[in-house]
N, C-alpha and C positions, 0 to 999 in steps of 0.2 A: 150815254147814260142808260139807255134801254139795254145795250149789250151787257153792261155791268150788272144790271138788275137781273137779266136772264141768267147770267153765269151764277149769280148768288142763289137762284132758285133751283139750279141743276144739282142733284146729289153728287158728292165727290166721286170721281171715277166714271160717272155716266158718260162723259164726253169721250171716253176711251172705246166705248162700244160703237160699232159702225152701223148706221142705218142706211136704207137704200138711197135716199136723197143725198146724204153726205158722201156716200160711196161714189155716186155719179159726179158730184160737183168737185170733190177734193181729189179723186183718184182716177176715175174713168176718163173724164173730159180733159183733165190737166196732163195726163200722161199718154193718152191714146188719141192721136189726131183723127178727126172724123173721117178724113179721106182714106184712112187705112182700116176703117171698121170692117170693110168687105172681106179682108183677109181672115178675120176670125169668124165672120158670119157665114162664110162659104167653106164648108168642110173640104170640098175638092180643091179649092184654091190653096187653103191652108196646108193640105197634105203635099201639094206640089212644091210649095215654098220650103216646107220643112224637109222633105226628101232631098231637094237640091242642096240643102245646107248640111246634109249628112245626119239628120235626126231620124231615128227609126220610127216608121209609121206602118200601119196595116196596108196591105195591098188592096187595090181596087180590081175586082173581077170583071164587073160590067156596070153600066149605068143605064137608067131609063130616063130619057130626057123629053120624051113626047108620048102622046097616046099611041102613035104608030109603034114606038118601041114597046109599049105595054102589050101590044098585039103579038109581039114576038117572044112572049115570056117563056114558052116551051123551049125555043131554040136558045135563048139567052141563059136559061138556067139548066140546060141539059148537062147531065153528069155531076151536078152539084148536090151533094148529100147534106152538107152542113154549111150554113152561111148566115150572114147578118145583113139586113136591109135597113137603111136609115136615110132620112131626108137631108140633102146637102145644106139646107138652111133651117133645120129644126133646132129646137132648144129644149132643155129640161127633160131629155129622154123621150119626148113625144115622137111617135111614129117609128121608133126603133123596134124591129121585129127580128128575133134570133131563132133560126131554124136548127134544131139539133139532130133531126132524123127525117128520113124520107122513105115513103113506101109508094112507089109509082107516082100517082098524082095527088098524094096526101103528104102533108108536111107537119112535123111535130115541133111546137115552139118550146123555148126554154122553160116556160111555165107549165109544160105538160099537156097543152091543148093540141088537138089535131085539126088542121085546116085543110079543106079541099082546095084544089088548084084555083077554082074561081074566087074563093075568099082571098087567096094570096094575090090574085090579079087585081081584085078590088082595092086591096091595101096599097099596092104599088101605084094604082091609078089615083088613089087619094093623095099620095105623096106628090105625084106629078101635077095634080090639080092645085096643090097648095094648101091642103087641109091642115098641115102641120107647120106651115110657115106663115109669115105675116104679109098679107096684101100682094102675093105674087105666086106664080107657078113655081115648081121646084123640080129638082132632079133626085131620083132615087138611086142611091149608091149601094152596090152589092159588094160586100167584103167577105173574106174567109171568116168562118166562125173561129174565134180565138179560144184556145184551150187553157183553162185556169192553171196556173202554177200549183203544184201539189199543196203548197202552204194554204192557198185560198180554196182549193178543191176540198180540203178537209173542213172548211167552214161552211161551204155551200157548193156542191159539185155541179149543180144544174144551171148555174148562172155565172156571170163574169163580174167579179169584184173590180172596182177601179180605185185609183188613188188621185185625189185632188190636191194639187200644190198651188198655193197662192204665191205669185212671184211679183215683186216690185223692183223696178230698175235692174232687172236681170238677176235678182237675188231671191232665193226661196225664203218665204216669211212664215207660212203656216201650212199645215197639211193634215189630211184625214184620209181614211179608207172608207169606202162605201161598199157594204156587203149585201147581196140579195137575200131575201127571205121568201117564204111562201106567201106572206102577206103582200109583198111587192111584186108578185107574179114573176119571180126570178130576175127582176131588174134591180140594179144598184141605184135606186132612187129613194132618197130619204123621205120625201113627202108622200111616197106611195107605200111606205112601210119598210124601207131598207134600213139596215143597221149601220150606224156611224161609229167609227173608231178613231180616237184621237191618237196621233203618232208623234213621238218626240222627234223633232227635226234633226237633231244631231245623231241619235242612236238608232232610230227606226223602231223603237219599242212602243208597243201599244199601251197607253197610259190610262185610258178609260173608254167606256162604250156607252152609247145612248141609242135607245130605240123607243119610238112612239112617245117621246117626251120624258122618258125615265132613264136613269143610269142603271146599267146592268153589267154583269161580268161574263156571261156566257151567251152563245148564239141562241136566240129564242126558239129555233126549230129543232136543232139537234143536240143542244146542251154542250156544244164544244166550247171550251174556255177561250176567251179572246184577250182579256187584260193580262199583260205581262209577256205576251208573245212578241217576237221581233220580226218585222217584215223583211223578207229576203231581198237581196240586191239593193239595199237602201241607198248606199252611196251612189250607185248608178242611177237610181230613180231621181234623186235630187239633182244630180249633174244633168240628166236628160231634160228635166223641167227647165233648168236655167239655160241650157243650150237652145231649147225651143223658143224661149223668150228672146234670146239674142238674135235668133234667125228672122225675127219680124220686127217692124218699126212700131212696136207697142210695148209700153213699159208698166202696165198693170194688167195682169192676166191670171186666170185660173187655168192651169194646165192639167188635163186629165190623162192619166196613164194607166196601163195595165201591165201585168207580167204574164206573158204567154209561156206555157210549159215548154214549147219548142224554140220560140224566137227570143225569149227574154223580155226585158222592158220595152214598151212601145208607147208613143204618144197617140192617144185617141183623138183628141181635139183640143183647141184653145178657146177660151171664152173671155171676152172683154168685160163682161158684167157677171163675174162669178157670184153665186148666191152667198147669203150671209149666215146660213144655217151652220157653217163651220164653227162659228162662235159658240153655239150651244153644244156642239159635239166636243170641242176641245176645252171649253171653259175659258178661253183666252179672248179678251177684247181685241178685235181685229184692228181698229184704228190705232190703238197704242202700239201694237206690234208692227204695223206698216210704217209708222213714224220712226220707230226705233231702227228698222232695217234700212229705211231711206237715209237716215243720218249716218249709219255705218257705211253706206255706199259713198256718201259725199265726203 
């Protein structure tokens, strides 16, 4: 009786929108066995499994696993002019630092700031200490700096845009592109001021754009048009996201990909609790879409 009363009080269609609790109960926990959470939560482990399955991922140049390693920063980073540093167990983009230029012991970030070597050392030490992970020490991963495909470089040349594909039961369900802005300090993070682009799953065409809670048609920094453009390599992007899902024993994922100018599409990471902002960017209720795709699969 109480359930029927509650259903009567919910506006039509409201049950199609996915909230955090419902996401966890209906999709994360039912399709992702807890014993396999570590695969998605550990970027190094995920990269190993994906690479062994033939899924393209970024190389690992070196890792800092202890404070002893941090003390060897000069040796570990010798000869590296451009690179990215990220925590193995981080989430939401926290702790990621992209270096685009180097002058001796100074390093320039994707946001245009210059860091002295000691500041870089402290950042890596913070990662190892566990500042960007939950209740644990961590590993700092150093990867090559990826070069944006010309399509994305035309939108924002000093940061790396990424593509988020929600996959259920190994089938792509919904997708968006996240583009850096000056407000986001060159990071493709929507909550920090990044630009979200809704992409048609079948064609790769950008259907709408959202920035800071408002719908727009052009990049807020350089005025470049975004709505109506078609993302390159789209068929390969969707296929790669679905192959990444098949490579792991997890059936509800957010797969994050990039298109490197030299290497083509790559998987950056997988996420068992992908954020829900994609609904605001695309205007598509996620629960309804997931149910539809799961039915198609069955």
